[in-house]
All heavy atoms as an XYZ file, in Angstrom:
1014
protein
N      62.198     96.329     46.239
C      62.911     96.196     44.993
C      63.703     94.895     45.025
O      64.436     94.626     45.955
C      63.857     97.384     44.815
C      64.760     97.252     43.625
S      65.744     98.723     43.315
C      67.267     98.251     44.090
N      63.558     94.100     43.997
C      64.297     92.859     43.881
C      65.545     93.113     43.047
O      65.469     93.659     41.951
C      63.443     91.769     43.209
O      62.268     91.589     43.992
C      64.196     90.478     43.101
N      66.675     92.710     43.590
C      67.935     92.886     42.888
C      68.339     91.550     42.294
O      68.394     90.541     42.992
C      69.028     93.386     43.852
C      70.350     93.512     43.134
C      68.611     94.710     44.460
N      68.587     91.540     41.003
C      68.995     90.331     40.298
C      70.508     90.403     40.108
O      71.034     91.396     39.618
C      68.269     90.206     38.940
C      68.733     88.980     38.177
C      66.766     90.186     39.151
N      71.187     89.352     40.525
C      72.644     89.331     40.486
C      73.183     89.626     39.092
O      74.177     90.342     38.948
C      73.173     87.996     41.000
C      74.681     87.890     41.113
C      75.226     88.937     42.063
C      75.080     86.509     41.567
N      72.554     89.108     38.071
C      73.019     89.355     36.700
C      73.037     90.856     36.399
O      73.941     91.352     35.718
C      72.140     88.621     35.698
N      72.054     91.590     36.905
C      72.018     93.042     36.712
C      73.107     93.721     37.528
O      73.787     94.626     37.051
C      70.653     93.597     37.100
C      69.530     93.170     36.186
C      68.165     93.618     36.694
O      68.095     94.369     37.677
O      67.167     93.200     36.091
N      73.271     93.284     38.762
C      74.264     93.885     39.649
C      75.659     93.725     39.067
O      76.484     94.628     39.162
C      74.177     93.279     41.068
C      75.299     93.778     41.952
C      72.828     93.603     41.694
N      75.916     92.606     38.452
C      77.242     92.378     37.859
C      77.573     93.372     36.757
O      78.739     93.599     36.457
C      77.338     90.952     37.324
C      77.487     89.917     38.410
C      77.607     88.535     37.832
N      77.973     87.588     38.871
C      77.826     86.290     38.759
N      77.339     85.766     37.641
N      78.179     85.492     39.741
N      76.566     93.982     36.161
C      76.797     94.976     35.103
C      77.001     96.382     35.663
O      77.357     97.290     34.924
C      75.628     94.968     34.121
C      75.572     93.716     33.268
C      74.595     93.849     32.112
N      73.224     94.101     32.541
C      72.303     93.171     32.725
N      72.585     91.919     32.512
N      71.083     93.480     33.109
N      76.741     96.572     36.941
C      76.895     97.898     37.534
C      78.357     98.306     37.553
O      79.255     97.477     37.689
C      76.360     97.911     38.959
C      74.881     97.745     39.087
C      73.970     97.632     38.085
C      74.143     97.643     40.304
N      72.706     97.462     38.600
C      72.793     97.467     39.959
C      74.501     97.672     41.645
C      71.797     97.347     40.909
C      73.511     97.539     42.589
C      72.175     97.385     42.224
N      78.572     99.604     37.435
C      79.932    100.138     37.475
C      79.904    101.503     38.128
O      79.025    102.322     37.842
C      80.496    100.255     36.058
O      81.687    100.995     36.069
N      80.868    101.748     38.968
C      80.960    103.056     39.620
C      81.500    104.113     38.667
O      81.392    105.306     38.943
C      81.843    102.959     40.864
N      82.064    103.696     37.553
C      82.671    104.632     36.608
C      81.710    105.704     36.114
O      82.063    106.884     36.036
N      80.504    105.313     35.765
C      79.520    106.289     35.300
C      79.148    107.280     36.390
O      78.992    108.482     36.134
N      79.024    106.784     37.607
C      78.716    107.673     38.729
C      79.877    108.612     39.025
O      79.672    109.783     39.346
C      78.360    106.852     39.965
C      77.058    106.052     39.851
C      76.944    105.059     41.004
C      75.860    106.976     39.814
N      81.100    108.112     38.898
C      82.271    108.967     39.089
C      82.300    110.086     38.047
O      82.657    111.228     38.359
C      83.564    108.146     39.017
C      83.732    107.208     40.206
O      83.150    107.487     41.283
O      84.441    106.198     40.058
N      81.906    109.768     36.813
C      81.853    110.781     35.757
C      80.800    111.837     36.082
O      81.021    113.038     35.859
C      81.565    110.124     34.410
N      79.661    111.405     36.616
C      78.617    112.364     37.012
C      79.131    113.257     38.137
O      78.920    114.475     38.124
C      77.328    111.625     37.439
C      76.334    112.584     38.081
C      76.696    110.937     36.237
N      79.844    112.684     39.099
C      80.408    113.473     40.198
C      81.381    114.514     39.657
O      81.393    115.667     40.123
C      81.089    112.571     41.226
N      82.171    114.134     38.673
C      83.114    115.086     38.072
C      82.363    116.226     37.377
O      82.761    117.402     37.468
C      84.039    114.372     37.092
N      81.289    115.900     36.683
C      80.478    116.944     36.033
C      79.848    117.871     37.076
O      79.745    119.081     36.866
C      79.388    116.320     35.160
C      79.918    115.658     33.908
C      80.524    116.658     32.930
O      80.036    117.787     32.815
O      81.519    116.275     32.278
N      79.418    117.289     38.186
C      78.851    118.116     39.259
C      79.915    119.009     39.888
O      79.626    120.145     40.275
C      78.182    117.225     40.313
C      76.896    116.549     39.841
C      76.451    115.486     40.839
C      75.796    117.570     39.613
N      81.148    118.516     39.972
C      82.250    119.355     40.447
C      82.438    120.561     39.522
O      82.631    121.686     39.983
C      83.557    118.566     40.510
C      83.624    117.603     41.680
O      82.858    117.791     42.657
O      84.436    116.662     41.617
N      82.370    120.306     38.222
C      82.498    121.383     37.237
C      81.358    122.383     37.387
O      81.576    123.601     37.368
C      82.520    120.802     35.810
O      83.630    119.914     35.692
C      82.614    121.889     34.761
N      80.153    121.882     37.556
C      78.993    122.758     37.734
C      79.137    123.599     39.004
O      78.837    124.795     38.998
C      77.702    121.940     37.781
N      79.606    122.981     40.079
C      79.794    123.712     41.338
C      80.843    124.799     41.174
O      80.663    125.921     41.683
C      80.198    122.745     42.457
N      81.911    124.498     40.456
C      82.955    125.504     40.228
C      82.412    126.663     39.401
O      82.690    127.845     39.703
C      84.160    124.871     39.536
N      81.621    126.357     38.389
C      81.031    127.422     37.558
C      80.065    128.272     38.373
O      80.030    129.500     38.216
C      80.320    126.815     36.358
C      81.264    126.283     35.323
C      80.530    125.728     34.136
N      81.475    125.239     33.140
C      81.168    124.372     32.211
N      79.943    123.893     32.114
N      82.076    123.971     31.356
N      79.286    127.629     39.222
C      78.376    128.395     40.082
C      79.169    129.266     41.064
O      78.768    130.395     41.356
C      77.429    127.461     40.830
C      76.333    126.837     39.970
C      75.637    125.717     40.732
C      75.326    127.891     39.531
N      80.279    128.754     41.561
C      81.132    129.554     42.437
C      81.700    130.761     41.708
O      81.731    131.876     42.256
N      82.132    130.546     40.476
C      82.636    131.664     39.672
C      81.530    132.676     39.393
O      81.767    133.899     39.438
C      83.207    131.154     38.344
C      84.477    130.330     38.511
O      85.087    130.380     39.604
O      84.846    129.626     37.539
N      80.341    132.182     39.093
C      79.208    133.069     38.836
C      78.867    133.886     40.074
O      78.644    135.095     39.987
C      77.988    132.265     38.384
C      76.701    133.057     38.146
C      76.910    134.162     37.116
C      75.578    132.117     37.736
N      78.863    133.236     41.220
C      78.583    133.954     42.467
C      79.619    135.046     42.701
O      79.281    136.177     43.035
C      78.567    132.999     43.652
C      78.175    133.721     44.937
C      78.491    132.911     46.184
N      78.166    133.653     47.370
C      78.893    134.652     47.870
N      79.988    135.050     47.266
N      78.525    135.268     48.973
N      80.879    134.732     42.496
C      81.936    135.729     42.687
C      81.752    136.911     41.730
O      81.919    138.075     42.128
C      83.308    135.091     42.490
N      81.399    136.608     40.478
C      81.172    137.682     39.502
C      79.971    138.530     39.901
O      80.000    139.767     39.775
C      80.975    137.094     38.108
N      78.930    137.893     40.397
C      77.751    138.646     40.833
C      78.081    139.538     42.028
O      77.619    140.682     42.086
C      76.614    137.688     41.200
C      75.859    137.072     40.033
C      74.917    135.983     40.530
C      75.095    138.130     39.254
N      78.846    139.016     42.957
C      79.217    139.824     44.128
C      80.025    141.039     43.682
O      79.804    142.155     44.175
C      79.985    138.966     45.164
C      80.633    139.823     46.226
C      79.035    137.954     45.801
N      80.950    140.812     42.743
C      81.745    141.947     42.237
C      80.869    142.944     41.481
O      81.189    144.132     41.428
C      82.862    141.448     41.318
C      84.000    140.778     42.033
C      85.185    140.519     41.097
N      84.832    139.826     39.863
C      84.789    138.500     39.716
N      85.083    137.719     40.748
N      84.478    137.964     38.566
N      79.785    142.454     40.900
C      78.917    143.316     40.093
C      77.767    143.935     40.863
O      76.799    144.402     40.263
N      77.877    143.973     42.163
C      76.807    144.562     42.983
C      76.615    146.031     42.595
O      77.588    146.749     42.387
C      77.190    144.464     44.461
C      76.095    144.957     45.397
C      76.549    144.860     46.862
N      75.498    145.249     47.763
C      75.145    146.510     48.024
N      75.767    147.497     47.456
N      74.159    146.762     48.866
N      75.358    146.447     42.507
C      75.124    147.859     42.184
C      75.810    148.769     43.218
O      75.775    148.479     44.415
C      73.599    147.999     42.265
C      73.091    146.616     42.005
C      74.108    145.703     42.620
N      76.443    149.831     42.751
C      77.175    150.724     43.666
C      76.261    151.360     44.720
O      75.090    151.657     44.456
C      77.749    151.792     42.741
C      77.646    151.245     41.361
C      76.549    150.256     41.365
N      76.830    151.562     45.906
C      76.085    152.229     46.978
C      75.757    153.669     46.609
O      74.812    154.246     47.154
C      76.890    152.189     48.287
C      76.984    150.773     48.848
O      76.091    149.955     48.559
O      77.968    150.501     49.574
N      76.504    154.235     45.696
C      76.274    155.623     45.294
C      74.981    155.780     44.500
O      74.458    156.890     44.387
C      77.459    156.136     44.473
N      74.495    154.681     43.945
C      73.229    154.761     43.221
C      72.113    155.045     44.212
O      72.012    154.430     45.268
C      72.932    153.463     42.494
C      73.768    153.192     41.267
C      74.820    153.906     40.815
C      73.582    152.111     40.355
N      75.325    153.352     39.687
C      74.578    152.237     39.375
C      72.699    151.061     40.267
C      74.696    151.349     38.310
C      72.807    150.179     39.219
C      73.805    150.321     38.240
N      71.236    155.930     43.846
C      70.132    156.330     44.713
C      68.802    156.216     43.959
O      68.775    156.234     42.739
C      70.303    157.780     45.183
C      71.577    158.056     45.937
C      71.425    157.582     47.374
N      72.653    157.850     48.120
C      73.307    156.945     48.788
N      72.878    155.731     48.866
N      74.415    157.257     49.432
N      67.740    156.102     44.716
C      66.413    156.104     44.125
C      65.791    154.707     44.070
O      66.393    153.713     44.463
N      64.558    154.687     43.560
C      63.803    153.440     43.484
C      64.468    152.423     42.564
O      64.517    151.222     42.878
C      62.378    153.710     43.012
C      61.474    154.470     44.004
C      60.113    154.759     43.365
C      61.297    153.677     45.274
N      64.985    152.869     41.440
C      65.638    151.950     40.504
C      66.884    151.331     41.141
O      67.147    150.134     40.985
C      66.008    152.672     39.208
N      67.642    152.145     41.872
C      68.845    151.628     42.541
C      68.469    150.621     43.613
O      69.106    149.556     43.725
C      69.630    152.784     43.152
N      67.425    150.938     44.377
C      66.968    149.996     45.408
C      66.490    148.691     44.766
O      66.804    147.594     45.254
C      65.840    150.612     46.238
C      66.310    151.784     47.086
O      67.540    151.908     47.312
O      65.441    152.574     47.523
N      65.743    148.813     43.691
C      65.262    147.622     42.978
C      66.409    146.800     42.419
O      66.376    145.560     42.464
N      67.428    147.466     41.891
C      68.594    146.756     41.353
C      69.308    145.984     42.457
O      69.723    144.831     42.259
C      69.547    147.747     40.683
N      69.478    146.595     43.632
C      70.141    145.915     44.745
C      69.323    144.722     45.239
O      69.867    143.657     45.534
C      70.419    146.903     45.887
C      71.717    147.683     45.680
C      72.092    148.492     46.900
N      71.334    149.730     47.014
C      71.562    150.819     46.292
N      72.529    150.838     45.406
N      70.831    151.896     46.448
N      67.997    144.882     45.292
C      67.128    143.785     45.721
C      67.220    142.624     44.727
O      67.393    141.463     45.124
C      65.668    144.267     45.885
C      65.564    145.180     47.106
C      64.704    143.092     45.991
C      64.246    145.921     47.209
N      67.113    142.933     43.440
C      67.189    141.874     42.430
C      68.571    141.226     42.425
O      68.689    140.005     42.270
C      66.855    142.424     41.041
C      66.728    141.358     39.976
C      65.682    140.291     40.301
O      64.666    140.588     40.953
O      65.895    139.127     39.894
N      69.586    142.024     42.613
C      70.950    141.487     42.689
C      71.062    140.498     43.854
O      71.624    139.410     43.711
C      71.963    142.633     42.853
C      73.356    142.160     42.983
N      73.947    141.915     44.191
C      74.276    141.867     42.032
C      75.167    141.489     43.994
N      75.404    141.457     42.691
N      70.519    140.867     44.993
C      70.536    139.975     46.164
C      69.794    138.678     45.888
O      70.229    137.596     46.312
N      68.680    138.773     45.177
C      67.919    137.565     44.816
C      68.733    136.644     43.908
O      68.719    135.424     44.072
C      66.615    137.946     44.124
C      65.567    138.496     45.052
C      64.276    138.771     44.305
N      63.357    139.472     45.172
C      62.498    140.385     44.770
N      62.426    140.724     43.489
N      61.693    140.982     45.629
N      69.428    137.243     42.940
C      70.240    136.440     42.034
C      71.377    135.731     42.778
O      71.632    134.549     42.549
C      70.819    137.312     40.918
C      69.830    137.746     39.835
C      70.486    138.759     38.901
C      69.342    136.543     39.052
N      72.035    136.472     43.670
C      73.121    135.866     44.447
C      72.568    134.717     45.298
O      73.153    133.625     45.353
C      73.839    136.918     45.323
C      74.792    136.256     46.302
C      74.580    137.918     44.447
N      71.437    134.952     45.939
C      70.834    133.911     46.778
C      70.444    132.698     45.942
O      70.621    131.547     46.377
C      69.622    134.464     47.520
N      69.931    132.922     44.743
C      69.537    131.800     43.882
C      70.756    130.983     43.467
O      70.719    129.746     43.485
C      68.801    132.310     42.643
C      68.325    131.185     41.767
C      67.381    131.649     40.698
N      66.891    130.485     39.971
C      66.559    130.508     38.704
N      66.603    131.638     38.032
N      66.135    129.428     38.111
N      71.824    131.656     43.110
C      73.047    130.939     42.733
C      73.581    130.150     43.933
O      74.029    129.012     43.789
C      74.099    131.916     42.175
C      75.460    131.257     42.048
C      73.649    132.460     40.821
N      73.522    130.729     45.113
C      73.974    130.026     46.322
C      73.121    128.788     46.594
O      73.642    127.737     46.977
C      73.970    130.969     47.526
C      75.072    132.014     47.463
C      74.956    133.097     48.524
O      73.861    133.232     49.143
O      75.950    133.816     48.728
N      71.797    128.897     46.405
C      70.913    127.740     46.588
C      71.237    126.644     45.577
O      71.297    125.467     45.921
C      69.442    128.142     46.451
C      68.817    128.703     47.711
C      67.300    128.808     47.606
N      66.798    129.415     46.392
C      66.656    130.725     46.179
N      66.991    131.579     47.123
N      66.194    131.183     45.042
N      71.436    127.048     44.335
C      71.779    126.063     43.305
C      73.098    125.366     43.630
O      73.213    124.144     43.484
C      71.872    126.732     41.930
C      70.552    127.142     41.296
C      70.809    127.967     40.037
C      69.704    125.925     40.968
N      74.077    126.122     44.086
C      75.368    125.534     44.452
C      75.190    124.541     45.603
O      75.793    123.458     45.602
C      76.363    126.624     44.823
N      74.364    124.894     46.572
C      74.114    123.989     47.699
C      73.417    122.716     47.218
O      73.751    121.607     47.654
C      73.280    124.695     48.767
N      72.465    122.858     46.316
C      71.755    121.695     45.787
C      72.693    120.795     44.982
O      72.624    119.565     45.084
C      70.571    122.139     44.931
C      69.455    122.755     45.765
C      68.360    123.417     44.939
O      68.434    123.383     43.685
O      67.431    123.977     45.546
N      73.581    121.397     44.211
C      74.567    120.614     43.472
C      75.442    119.838     44.451
O      75.749    118.662     44.231
C      75.419    121.514     42.552
C      76.656    120.782     42.037
C      74.587    122.013     41.381
N      75.813    120.467     45.553
C      76.625    119.796     46.567
C      75.914    118.597     47.176
O      76.525    117.544     47.406
N      74.627    118.749     47.432
C      73.850    117.638     48.004
C      73.742    116.485     47.006
O      73.936    115.316     47.362
C      72.443    118.124     48.434
C      71.536    116.958     48.770
C      72.557    119.076     49.611
N      73.462    116.806     45.752
C      73.350    115.767     44.727
C      74.698    115.076     44.550
O      74.779    113.843     44.459
C      72.853    116.355     43.388
C      72.960    115.343     42.259
C      71.420    116.843     43.529
N      75.779    115.853     44.536
C      77.118    115.281     44.383
C      77.412    114.306     45.524
O      77.950    113.216     45.297
C      78.180    116.368     44.346
C      79.565    115.807     44.097
C      80.675    116.828     44.361
N      81.966    116.237     44.121
C      82.574    115.382     44.940
N      81.984    114.996     46.047
N      83.762    114.897     44.647
N      77.070    114.693     46.746
C      77.313    113.809     47.892
C      76.563    112.484     47.715
O      77.103    111.413     48.014
C      76.902    114.490     49.196
N      75.340    112.548     47.225
C      74.570    111.328     46.980
C      75.180    110.476     45.885
O      75.238    109.246     46.003
N      75.654    111.108     44.837
C      76.274    110.370     43.734
C      77.569    109.705     44.199
O      77.836    108.545     43.872
C      76.529    111.307     42.529
C      77.419    110.649     41.488
C      75.204    111.726     41.900
N      78.366    110.424     44.987
C      79.618    109.851     45.504
C      79.316    108.666     46.426
O      79.986    107.629     46.359
C      80.464    110.929     46.213
C      81.609    110.317     46.998
C      81.002    111.930     45.197
N      78.297    108.804     47.280
C      77.925    107.697     48.165
C      77.469    106.485     47.352
O      77.824    105.342     47.672
C      76.831    108.132     49.134
N      76.703    106.727     46.303
C      76.254    105.622     45.448
C      77.439    104.975     44.737
O      77.514    103.743     44.641
C      75.228    106.123     44.429
N      78.377    105.784     44.251
C      79.569    105.239     43.585
C      80.387    104.390     44.561
O      80.868    103.309     44.198
C      80.423    106.367     43.009
N      80.525    104.876     45.791
C      81.251    104.102     46.802
C      80.547    102.776     47.088
O      81.192    101.731     47.208
C      81.385    104.900     48.102
C      82.341    106.071     47.980
O      83.092    106.141     46.979
O      82.336    106.927     48.896
N      79.227    102.813     47.181
C      78.463    101.593     47.447
C      78.590    100.608     46.289
O      78.778     99.406     46.503
C      76.997    101.926     47.717
N      78.507    101.103     45.066
C      78.639    100.228     43.900
C      80.050     99.647     43.843
O      80.231     98.456     43.569
C      78.287    100.977     42.591
C      78.702    100.177     41.362
C      76.795    101.276     42.542
N      81.053    100.468     44.129
C      82.428     99.966     44.157
C      82.613     98.883     45.206
O      83.243     97.845     44.950
N      82.049     99.100     46.395
C      82.123     98.096     47.447
C      81.386     96.825     47.075
O      81.848     95.711     47.361
N      80.250     96.993     46.448
C      79.461     95.842     46.009
C      80.229     95.025     44.976
O      80.315     93.796     45.080
C      78.127     96.308     45.439
C      77.196     95.249     44.880
C      76.774     94.287     45.976
C      75.978     95.902     44.263
N      80.819     95.716     44.016
C      81.584     95.006     42.976
C      82.783     94.269     43.582
O      83.074     93.130     43.203
C      82.031     95.981     41.891
S      80.662     96.591     40.879
N      83.462     94.912     44.532
C      84.603     94.272     45.188
C      84.142     93.055     45.996
O      84.782     91.989     45.954
C      85.320     95.270     46.096
N      83.044     93.203     46.713
C      82.512     92.080     47.486
C      82.068     90.933     46.608
O      82.294     89.755     46.940
N      81.441     91.250     45.483
C      81.028     90.201     44.546
C      82.248     89.490     43.961
O      82.232     88.264     43.784
C      80.174     90.779     43.424
C      78.741     91.135     43.790
C      78.025     91.769     42.603
C      77.982     89.927     44.281
N      83.291     90.245     43.665
C      84.510     89.634     43.133
C      85.118     88.676     44.163
O      85.565     87.578     43.811
C      85.517     90.713     42.739
N      85.106     89.077     45.437
C      85.619     88.202     46.493
C      84.774     86.928     46.605
O      85.323     85.823     46.748
C      85.636     88.932     47.829
C      86.683     90.015     47.926
C      86.573     90.810     49.217
O      85.824     90.396     50.135
O      87.235     91.859     49.312
N      83.456     87.093     46.562
C      82.571     85.927     46.636
C      82.776     85.020     45.432
O      82.786     83.787     45.565
C      81.112     86.373     46.736
N      82.965     85.622     44.254
C      83.204     84.827     43.049
C      84.532     84.078     43.151
O      84.624     82.901     42.787
C      83.204     85.714     41.799
C      83.314     84.942     40.496
C      82.103     84.063     40.254
O      80.981     84.543     40.205
N      82.325     82.758     40.077
N      85.567     84.753     43.671
C      86.867     84.095     43.867
C      86.745     82.920     44.832
O      87.331     81.854     44.608
C      87.910     85.094     44.388
C      88.351     86.091     43.330
O      88.066     85.870     42.136
O      88.978     87.108     43.710
N      85.989     83.126     45.906
C      85.772     82.052     46.879
C      85.054     80.877     46.213
O      85.448     79.720     46.371
C      84.974     82.571     48.078
C      84.632     81.571     49.178
C      85.900     80.980     49.790
C      83.776     82.242     50.247
N      84.015     81.196     45.450
C      83.270     80.148     44.749
C      84.167     79.413     43.757
O      84.180     78.177     43.708
C      82.062     80.744     44.034
N      84.923     80.171     42.980
C      85.817     79.556     41.993
C      86.837     78.649     42.679
O      87.118     77.548     42.199
C      86.551     80.633     41.182
C      85.632     81.409     40.256
O      84.490     80.967     40.007
O      86.060     82.490     39.789
N      87.374     79.125     43.798
C      88.368     78.343     44.533
C      87.812     77.045     45.096
O      88.559     76.092     45.341
N      86.522     77.026     45.305
C      85.878     75.822     45.857
C      85.234     74.965     44.776
O      84.583     73.953     45.069
C      84.802     76.223     46.875
S      85.463     77.070     48.312
N      85.361     75.379     43.521
C      84.755     74.624     42.431
C      83.259     74.845     42.321
O      82.538     73.992     41.816
N      82.798     76.006     42.787
C      81.373     76.328     42.732
C      81.115     77.377     41.655
O      82.021     78.093     41.240
C      80.905     76.863     44.086
C      81.010     75.897     45.258
C      80.770     76.619     46.571
C      80.026     74.741     45.084
N      79.870     77.457     41.237
C      79.455     78.473     40.271
C      78.346     79.301     40.903
O      77.516     78.789     41.649
C      78.955     77.810     38.993
N      78.369     80.590     40.613
C      77.294     81.485     41.063
C      76.439     81.788     39.839
O      76.915     82.395     38.878
C      77.858     82.777     41.687
C      78.715     82.442     42.909
C      76.712     83.715     42.066
C      79.417     83.652     43.534
N      75.202     81.338     39.876
C      74.284     81.516     38.745
C      73.835     82.973     38.647
O      73.978     83.755     39.581
C      73.080     80.600     38.918
N      73.274     83.315     37.492
C      72.816     84.687     37.243
C      71.794     85.143     38.271
O      71.732     86.315     38.622
C      72.237     84.798     35.840
N      71.002     84.216     38.785
C      69.996     84.558     39.786
C      70.539     84.607     41.196
O      69.831     84.971     42.129
N      71.805     84.211     41.374
C      72.424     84.273     42.697
C      72.554     82.939     43.394
O      73.136     82.861     44.466
N      72.043     81.888     42.791
C      72.159     80.558     43.403
C      73.596     80.067     43.281
O      74.272     80.316     42.286
C      71.214     79.578     42.718
N      74.040     79.392     44.315
C      75.381     78.807     44.319
C      75.235     77.336     43.977
O      74.541     76.589     44.668
C      76.064     78.999     45.695
C      77.433     78.327     45.707
C      76.183     80.476     46.025
N      75.885     76.930     42.886
C      75.754     75.562     42.387
C      77.099     74.851     42.412
O      78.141     75.458     42.163
C      75.235     75.565     40.940
C      73.865     76.222     40.824
O      73.014     75.962     41.688
O      73.666     77.000     39.871
N      77.046     73.576     42.713
C      78.258     72.757     42.693
C      77.888     71.303     42.880
O      76.778     70.972     43.299
N      78.813     70.461     42.607
C      78.591     69.029     42.770
C      78.636     68.690     44.250
O      79.642     68.927     44.910
C      79.679     68.261     42.027
O      79.628     66.900     42.380
N      77.542     68.149     44.803
C      77.518     67.820     46.235
C      78.614     66.848     46.639
O      79.095     66.885     47.757
C      76.140     67.196     46.448
C      75.327     67.615     45.278
C      76.278     67.844     44.154
N      79.037     65.975     45.702
C      80.081     65.010     46.059
C      81.458     65.666     46.107
O      82.333     65.227     46.831
C      80.089     63.855     45.061
O      80.357     64.352     43.760
N      81.659     66.729     45.342
C      82.963     67.389     45.289
C      83.096     68.514     46.306
O      84.194     68.826     46.748
C      83.216     67.928     43.886
N      81.978     69.137     46.672
C      82.020     70.299     47.563
C      81.088     70.052     48.742
O      79.890     69.826     48.553
C      81.581     71.584     46.815
C      81.641     72.779     47.732
C      82.437     71.814     45.578
N      81.621     70.107     49.945
C      80.754     69.915     51.116
C      79.640     70.965     51.167
O      79.832     72.116     50.758
C      81.715     70.080     52.294
C      83.081     69.873     51.735
C      83.014     70.304     50.308
N      78.495     70.553     51.675
C      77.343     71.453     51.772
C      77.668     72.679     52.616
O      77.192     73.789     52.333
C      76.143     70.716     52.350
N      78.495     72.529     53.629
C      78.854     73.666     54.491
C      79.623     74.718     53.707
O      79.428     75.925     53.905
C      79.676     73.187     55.687
N      80.491     74.284     52.799
C      81.257     75.232     51.974
C      80.313     75.943     51.013
O      80.392     77.161     50.832
C      82.391     74.514     51.217
C      83.072     75.446     50.228
C      83.395     73.949     52.203
N      79.423     75.208     50.404
C      78.452     75.796     49.488
C      77.577     76.807     50.240
O      77.305     77.900     49.743
C      77.595     74.696     48.852
C      76.786     75.171     47.678
C      76.207     74.006     46.878
O      76.630     72.861     47.027
N      75.251     74.305     46.026
N      77.162     76.477     51.447
C      76.348     77.393     52.258
C      77.144     78.635     52.627
O      76.600     79.743     52.650
C      75.855     76.680     53.516
N      78.434     78.482     52.912
C      79.291     79.622     53.257
C      79.400     80.592     52.078
O      79.323     81.805     52.244
C      80.682     79.144     53.674
C      81.690     80.251     53.901
C      81.331     81.200     55.030
O      80.637     80.792     55.984
O      81.742     82.377     54.958
N      79.581     80.079     50.886
C      79.669     80.932     49.694
C      78.335     81.640     49.471
O      78.298     82.850     49.207
C      80.080     80.113     48.453
C      79.973     80.953     47.186
C      81.494     79.581     48.628
N      77.233     80.914     49.602
C      75.911     81.524     49.433
C      75.672     82.603     50.488
O      75.143     83.675     50.182
C      74.824     80.460     49.504
N      76.086     82.338     51.718
C      75.927     83.319     52.794
C      76.759     84.562     52.520
O      76.301     85.685     52.716
C      76.310     82.688     54.131
C      76.052     83.623     55.299
O      74.907     84.108     55.428
O      77.007     83.881     56.078
N      77.988     84.370     52.073
C      78.872     85.513     51.767
C      78.267     86.354     50.661
O      78.257     87.583     50.727
C      80.259     85.013     51.366
C      81.195     86.082     50.892
C      81.571     87.038     52.017
N      82.407     88.089     51.476
C      82.272     89.356     51.756
N      81.383     89.760     52.627
N      83.045     90.247     51.202
N      77.747     85.728     49.643
C      77.108     86.444     48.539
C      75.914     87.248     49.046
O      75.750     88.424     48.711
C      76.678     85.451     47.459
C      76.060     86.025     46.200
C      77.041     86.930     45.487
C      75.627     84.893     45.290
N      75.096     86.643     49.871
C      73.922     87.320     50.435
C      74.344     88.516     51.299
O      73.742     89.590     51.236
C      73.109     86.318     51.263
C      71.768     86.834     51.716
C      70.776     86.986     50.572
O      70.954     86.372     49.514
O      69.817     87.750     50.750
N      75.392     88.335     52.097
C      75.885     89.426     52.948
C      76.351     90.607     52.108
O      76.047     91.761     52.420
C      77.044     88.948     53.829
C      76.634     88.058     54.960
C      77.849     87.516     55.702
O      78.973     87.917     55.468
N      77.600     86.581     56.610
N      77.070     90.333     51.049
C      77.572     91.403     50.180
C      76.412     92.172     49.577
O      76.377     93.404     49.613
C      78.480     90.825     49.068
C      78.752     91.865     47.995
C      79.781     90.310     49.655
N      75.465     91.461     49.031
C      74.333     92.127     48.391
C      73.536     92.966     49.382
O      73.215     94.122     49.112
C      73.427     91.111     47.704
C      73.997     90.465     46.450
C      73.084     89.352     45.972
C      74.202     91.500     45.367
N      73.235     92.426     50.535
C      72.415     93.158     51.496
C      73.170     94.306     52.144
O      72.612     95.381     52.352
C      71.836     92.223     52.550
C      70.715     91.397     52.030
N      69.512     91.934     51.637
C      70.616     90.068     51.795
C      68.725     90.978     51.191
N      69.368     89.832     51.269
N      74.428     94.103     52.462
C      75.202     95.155     53.128
C      75.390     96.354     52.213
O      75.138     97.498     52.604
C      76.562     94.618     53.577
N      75.817     96.145     50.990
C      76.108     97.261     50.094
C      74.849     97.923     49.566
O      74.766     99.136     49.472
C      77.011     96.808     48.934
C      78.399     96.438     49.372
C      79.147     97.571     50.067
O      78.899     98.758     49.791
O      79.995     97.266     50.924
N      73.844     97.128     49.211
C      72.619     97.725     48.703
C      71.890     98.450     49.827
O      71.366     99.546     49.647
C      71.731     96.678     48.006
C      72.438     96.232     46.720
C      70.339     97.217     47.717
C      71.797     95.088     46.001
N      71.908     97.901     51.026
C      71.322     98.593     52.175
C      72.042     99.885     52.477
O      71.436    100.906     52.793
N      73.379     99.879     52.354
C      74.160    101.093     52.596
C      73.837    102.168     51.567
O      73.811    103.353     51.895
C      75.650    100.743     52.528
C      76.542    101.852     53.039
C      77.972    101.424     52.940
N      78.430    101.848     51.646
C      79.692    101.928     51.286
N      80.629    101.551     52.120
N      80.026    102.331     50.104
N      73.552    101.771     50.346
C      73.241    102.740     49.293
C      71.913    103.444     49.548
O      71.686    104.541     49.073
C      73.209    102.049     47.931
N      71.018    102.815     50.314
C      69.719    103.418     50.599
C      69.757    104.377     51.780
O      68.780    105.030     52.070
C      68.676    102.327     50.863
C      68.199    101.686     49.606
N      68.725    100.502     49.160
C      67.275    102.070     48.718
C      68.126    100.185     48.033
N      67.252    101.108     47.731
N      70.860    104.428     52.509
C      70.947    105.274     53.706
C      70.942    106.724     53.330
O      71.321    107.195     52.361
C      72.213    104.913     54.518
C      72.402    105.883     55.651
C      72.092    103.508     55.043
C-alpha cells in the first residue's frame, strides 16, 4: 500500500475515537443483556423435555451474547490502537512540519522536502526528509501490528 502524504494529513483520530465510544456503548448493552438473561434463566423447578429445551436454548443465548461481547472487545482494541497510531502520526507530522518551517523548507503533498539550496544546507534538508520518512514508517508500521 502506498501512502500519500496529502491523504495522511487529512487523517484524524477523532472519528476512530467516536467509533470506540460507540463500541463501549455496545459492550455495555451486551453486558446488560447478559445480566438480564442470567436473571431470566428457566427455574430449576421446571421439569420435562420443554424445561430441558428451555435451559439449553437459554445457555445458547447467553453464550452467543458473551461471544458478541468478546468480539466487540477485540474490535474496540483494534480501533483504539488505530486511533493511537493516527494520533502519533499526526503529532509526528506536525513536528516534522515545524522543523521544516523553522528551516525555511516546504513539505510537498507527495512528501518531498523542497527548499532553496543556497538558503538551506543539503544536510538540513536531508534531516527533515529523513524525519518525515521515519514518522510515516514508524506509525504506519505500528498500525499494522
